[in-house]
C-alpha positions in Angstrom: -19.2 54.4 36.4 -16.2 55.8 34.6 -16.4 58.9 32.4 -17.0 57.0 29.2 -19.7 57.2 26.6 -21.7 54.6 24.7 -22.3 55.1 21.0 -24.3 53.6 18.1 -22.1 51.3 16.0 -23.9 52.6 12.9 -24.9 56.3 13.1 -22.5 57.1 16.0 -25.1 58.8 18.2 -23.8 59.0 21.8 -25.5 57.7 24.9 -24.6 57.9 28.6 -22.7 55.0 30.1 -25.6 54.1 32.4 -27.9 53.6 29.4 -29.5 50.1 29.5 -31.4 49.7 26.2 -28.8 48.1 23.9 -30.0 49.5 20.6 -29.9 52.9 19.0 -33.2 54.9 19.4 -32.6 56.3 15.8 -31.4 53.4 13.6 -32.0 50.4 15.9 -28.4 49.2 15.5 -26.4 47.9 18.5 -24.7 50.2 21.0 -21.2 49.8 22.2 -19.0 51.2 25.0 -16.4 53.8 23.9 -13.0 52.1 23.3 -10.4 52.4 26.0 -7.3 54.4 25.0 -5.3 54.1 28.1 -4.9 51.0 30.4 -2.8 48.1 31.5 -3.2 44.6 32.9 -3.4 44.6 36.6 -0.3 43.0 38.2 -0.6 39.9 40.3 -1.6 36.2 40.1 -4.7 35.6 37.9 -5.5 32.6 40.1 -6.4 35.1 42.8 -8.1 37.6 40.6 -11.4 37.8 38.8 -11.5 38.9 35.1 -13.1 42.2 36.3 -10.1 42.8 38.6 -7.3 41.8 36.2 -8.6 43.8 33.3 -10.4 46.6 35.3 -8.8 49.4 33.2 -10.7 48.1 30.2 -14.2 48.2 31.8 -16.4 51.2 32.7 -16.9 50.3 36.3 -15.3 52.3 39.2 -16.3 49.6 41.7 -16.8 45.9 41.3 -18.6 43.4 43.4 -16.6 40.1 43.4 -19.4 38.3 45.1 -21.2 38.3 41.8 -18.4 36.2 40.2 -18.2 32.5 39.8 -14.5 32.6 38.9 -15.2 32.6 35.2 -12.5 33.1 32.6 -8.8 32.2 32.5 -9.7 29.2 30.4 -7.1 27.0 28.7 -5.5 27.8 25.3 -4.6 24.3 24.0 -2.1 24.0 21.2 -2.6 21.1 18.7 0.6 20.6 16.7 -0.9 17.2 15.6 -4.0 18.7 13.9 -2.0 21.6 12.5 0.5 19.2 10.9 -2.3 17.1 9.5 -4.1 20.1 8.0 -0.9 21.8 6.9 -0.6 25.0 8.8 1.8 26.3 11.5 -0.4 25.9 14.6 -3.9 25.6 15.8 -5.0 26.8 19.3 -8.3 25.9 21.0 -9.6 28.4 23.5 -11.6 26.0 25.6 -14.5 28.0 27.0 -16.2 24.8 28.2 -14.1 25.3 31.4 -16.3 28.2 32.5 -18.7 27.7 35.5 -21.7 26.9 33.4 -19.6 25.3 30.6 -19.7 28.1 28.0 -18.2 31.5 27.0 -21.5 33.1 28.0 -20.4 33.4 31.6 -18.0 36.2 30.8 -20.7 38.5 29.3 -23.3 37.5 31.9 -20.9 38.6 34.7 -20.5 42.0 33.1 -24.3 42.3 32.5 -25.0 41.3 36.1 -22.4 43.8 37.4 -24.1 46.6 35.4 -27.6 45.7 36.5 -26.3 45.5 40.1 -24.6 48.9 39.9 -27.9 50.5 38.6 -30.0 49.0 41.4 -32.0 46.4 39.3 -33.7 43.6 41.1 -34.7 41.5 38.1 -32.6 40.2 35.2 -33.5 38.0 32.2 -32.4 36.5 28.9 -33.9 35.2 25.7 -32.1 31.9 24.9 -32.5 28.2 24.2 -29.1 27.1 25.4 -25.9 28.4 26.9 -27.0 31.9 27.8 -30.2 30.7 29.4 -28.2 28.5 31.8 -25.6 31.2 32.5 -28.1 34.0 33.3 -30.1 31.6 35.4 -27.1 30.7 37.5 -25.6 34.2 37.8 -28.9 35.8 38.4 -29.8 33.6 41.3 -26.3 33.9 42.8 -26.7 37.7 42.8 -30.1 37.5 44.4 -32.1 38.7 41.4 -35.5 37.5 40.3 -34.5 35.8 37.0 -36.7 35.4 33.9 -35.6 33.0 31.1 -37.7 33.1 27.9 -37.3 30.1 25.6 -38.9 28.9 22.4 -41.9 26.6 22.9 -40.1 24.0 20.7 -37.0 23.8 22.9 -35.7 20.2 23.4 -36.6 18.8 26.8 -33.0 18.0 27.6 -32.3 21.8 27.6 -35.0 22.8 30.1 -33.8 21.2 33.3 -30.3 22.6 33.2 -32.0 26.0 33.3 -34.8 25.1 35.8 -32.4 23.7 38.4 -31.3 27.3 39.3 -34.8 28.3 40.2 -35.3 30.8 37.4 -38.7 31.8 36.1 -38.6 29.7 32.9 -41.2 30.6 30.3 -41.8 28.7 27.1 -43.0 31.2 24.6 -45.3 30.4 21.7 -44.5 32.7 18.8 -41.8 34.0 16.4 -38.6 33.3 18.3 -36.7 35.8 16.1 -39.0 38.6 17.3 -38.7 37.5 21.0 -35.3 39.3 21.3 -36.9 42.7 20.5 -40.1 42.0 22.5 -38.1 41.1 25.6 -36.4 44.5 25.5 -39.8 46.2 25.5 -41.0 44.1 28.3 -37.8 44.7 30.2 -38.4 48.5 30.1 -42.0 48.1 31.3 -41.3 45.5 34.0 -37.9 46.7 35.3 -36.1 43.6 34.0 -32.5 44.0 32.8 -32.3 41.6 29.8 -28.8 40.3 29.2 -29.5 39.1 25.7 -27.1 37.7 23.1 -25.4 40.9 21.9 -26.3 43.5 24.5 -23.7 46.1 25.3 -22.1 44.7 28.4 -22.2 41.1 27.1 -19.9 42.3 24.3 -17.7 43.9 27.0 -17.3 40.5 28.7 -16.3 38.8 25.4 -13.3 41.1 25.2 -11.6 39.0 28.0 -11.3 36.1 25.6 -9.0 38.3 23.4 -7.1 39.6 26.5 -6.4 36.1 27.7 -5.3 34.8 24.3 -2.8 37.7 24.2 -1.4 36.8 27.6 -1.3 33.1 26.9 0.7 33.6 23.7 3.0 36.1 25.3 1.5 38.9 23.1 2.5 37.1 19.8 -1.1 36.9 18.5 -2.1 34.4 15.7 -2.9 35.5 12.2 -6.5 34.5 12.5 -9.1 33.9 15.2 -12.2 31.9 14.3 -15.5 32.4 16.2 -18.7 30.4 15.8 -21.2 33.2 15.2 -24.9 33.5 16.1 -26.2 36.9 17.1 -22.7 38.4 16.6 -21.9 39.8 20.1 -19.1 37.4 20.9 -17.1 38.1 17.7 -17.6 41.8 18.2 -16.3 41.6 21.7 -13.3 39.5 20.9 -12.2 41.9 18.1 -12.8 44.9 20.4 -10.5 43.3 23.0 -7.7 42.9 20.5 -8.3 46.5 19.2 -8.1 47.9 22.7 -4.9 46.0 23.6 -3.3 47.4 20.4 -4.5 50.9 21.1 -2.8 50.9 24.5 0.4 49.3 23.2 0.1 45.8 24.7 0.2 44.1 21.3 1.4 45.4 17.9 -1.0 43.7 15.6 -4.7 42.6 15.5 -5.6 39.1 14.2 -8.0 38.9 11.3 -11.3 37.6 12.4 -13.2 34.7 10.7 -16.9 34.6 11.3 -17.9 30.9 11.1 -21.5 29.8 10.6 -23.4 26.6 9.9 -24.5 26.2 6.2 -28.0 25.4 7.5 -28.4 28.8 8.9 -25.8 31.4 7.7 -27.4 34.9 7.3 -24.1 36.7 7.9 -22.2 34.5 5.5 -24.9 35.0 2.9 -24.6 38.8 3.1 -20.8 38.7 3.2 -20.5 36.7 0.0 -23.1 38.8 -1.8 -21.1 41.9 -0.6 -24.2 43.5 0.8 -24.3 45.8 3.9 -27.4 44.3 5.6 -28.3 40.8 6.8 -31.5 39.3 5.6 -33.6 36.9 7.7 -33.2 33.2 6.8 -36.7 31.8 6.4 -36.0 28.1 6.3 -33.1 26.8 8.5 -31.9 23.6 10.1 -28.5 22.7 11.5 -27.0 20.4 14.2 -25.3 23.5 15.6 -28.3 24.8 17.4 -26.3 27.3 19.4 -25.5 29.4 16.2 -28.9 28.8 14.5 -30.0 32.4 14.5 -32.0 33.3 11.4 -31.8 37.1 11.9 -28.7 38.0 14.1 -29.2 41.4 15.8 -25.5 42.3 15.4 -25.3 40.9 11.9 -24.8 44.3 10.2 -22.2 45.4 12.6 -20.3 42.1 12.2 -20.2 42.8 8.4 -18.9 46.3 9.0 -16.2 45.1 11.4 -15.1 42.2 9.2 -14.6 44.4 6.3 -12.6 47.0 8.3 -10.6 44.3 10.0 -9.8 42.4 6.7 -11.5 39.3 8.1 -13.9 36.9 6.2 -17.0 34.8 6.8 -17.3 31.0 6.0 -20.0 28.4 6.4 -19.7 24.6 6.9 -22.1 21.8 6.5 -23.5 19.6 9.3 -21.4 16.7 8.0 -18.3 18.7 8.2 -19.2 19.8 11.8 -19.8 16.3 13.0 -16.5 15.1 11.6 -14.7 18.0 13.2 -16.4 17.4 16.5 -15.0 13.8 16.5 -11.5 15.1 15.6 -11.7 17.7 18.4 -12.7 14.9 20.8 -9.6 13.0 19.8 -7.6 15.9 21.0 -9.3 15.6 24.4 -11.8 18.4 24.0 -15.5 17.5 23.7 -17.3 20.6 22.4 -20.8 21.3 21.3 -21.4 21.0 17.5 -21.0 24.8 17.2 -17.7 24.5 19.0 -16.4 22.3 16.2 -17.4 24.8 13.5 -14.0 26.6 13.7 -12.0 23.4 13.1 -14.3 22.4 10.2 -13.7 25.9 8.9 -9.9 25.6 9.1 -10.0 22.4 7.1 -12.2 24.0 4.4 -10.1 27.2 4.3 -6.9 25.2 3.9 -8.4 23.2 1.0 -9.5 26.4 -0.6 -6.0 27.8 -0.4 -6.9 30.7 1.9 -4.8 29.5 4.8 -1.0 29.1 4.3 1.5 26.8 5.9 2.9 29.7 7.9 -0.4 30.6 9.5 -1.4 30.1 13.1 -5.1 30.1 14.0 -7.0 30.3 17.3 -10.4 28.6 17.6 -13.0 29.6 20.2 -14.5 26.4 21.6 -17.7 28.0 22.8 -19.2 25.4 25.0 -19.2 21.8 26.3 -20.5 18.9 24.3 -22.3 17.7 27.4 -24.8 20.5 26.8 -26.2 18.5 23.8 -25.8 14.8 24.3 -28.3 13.9 21.6 -25.5 14.6 19.1 -24.1 11.1 20.1 -26.7 9.7 17.7 -24.7 11.2 14.8 -21.5 9.4 15.7 -20.7 5.7 15.3 -19.7 5.1 18.9 -18.7 1.7 20.2 -18.6 -0.1 23.5 -17.6 -3.7 24.3 -18.6 -6.3 26.8 -16.6 -9.2 28.2 -16.6 -11.6 31.2 -13.9 -10.8 33.7 -12.3 -14.3 33.4 -11.8 -13.8 29.7 -10.8 -10.1 29.8 -7.0 -10.6 29.3 -7.7 -12.9 26.3 -10.3 -10.4 24.9 -7.9 -7.4 25.1 -5.0 -9.4 23.6 -7.0 -10.6 20.6 -9.2 -7.7 19.8 -7.0 -4.6 20.2 -3.8 -4.7 18.3 
């Protein structure tokens, strides 16, 4: 490992870079790797590199094992002039994370976590998740030869179980407070020698930096005014902002986009704290939203997200399920089928433009966190149609019904 430190995002206590427990022993806030002050993008063709190779200067590893990679990252950044014109802003970009190996952004952080676990000699990894992260850790853990433990809520929908089980992970449905399971897993991990790569652990945040790195390269370092991130635990938005900060610190870009933390109105603890101008997130007791992937009633990085948003000049917004479903359909009409939570940024743009926050000269990048195929039950919320016709009458049918 490189000569870097880890520190508490709140009280700034330092920890060695090999430290595994992701939270401060004093104040229980999340730990973060020291920011990189010198570095550059590795030259060469990204099609022949892993994200760990291309951005190696920005990670704490001296050595990497490319056999742990599934060629994650380097996802498309799709421009939508049509939607931008319709809404009334300069441009909208969609960072399509559904192109990753297990169809979500989680693969980036999982790779970094697996790499760290491997470098420390771990034989077991795990995750607490009911969705994208469960699948990602199950896949990468098995590829790396780890015994893998996935802890899910007892109430998890059946359609989300088999995409985890197919990888051969130890899949455990846990009866109890799912909000407390995150913290309980860390205790179990220390006792059982399991490296839990949970939602906002230190190295998962490091993996999320690569989303920012790629956006910078794809836009030829002319970054947008805003980046909107659907936010659950808070690790992804922390990592993306850290990536932009590090690129500016080393001189690769000359400005940092303002971050927009986007949540679903049915479960929006960070938004609630933001609009009340408080410093700490409070647990949401009753919650329900179609965007299950960001339905986190007590986000473990919530307080740090608030701190970073205020320092960055960013904001927080929430959108309703109805707004999410409408945005999901509009996103699909652009050729991108994302999960409900992936449509939250587009719904947020529409709302922010109506509120007068976004201007006609603004460009915005949206993080499409995962594929809509992860949650097909959402089709019931859409008025979808299919037709039927005899082959002999097909020409007549098309001519008279589709004009």
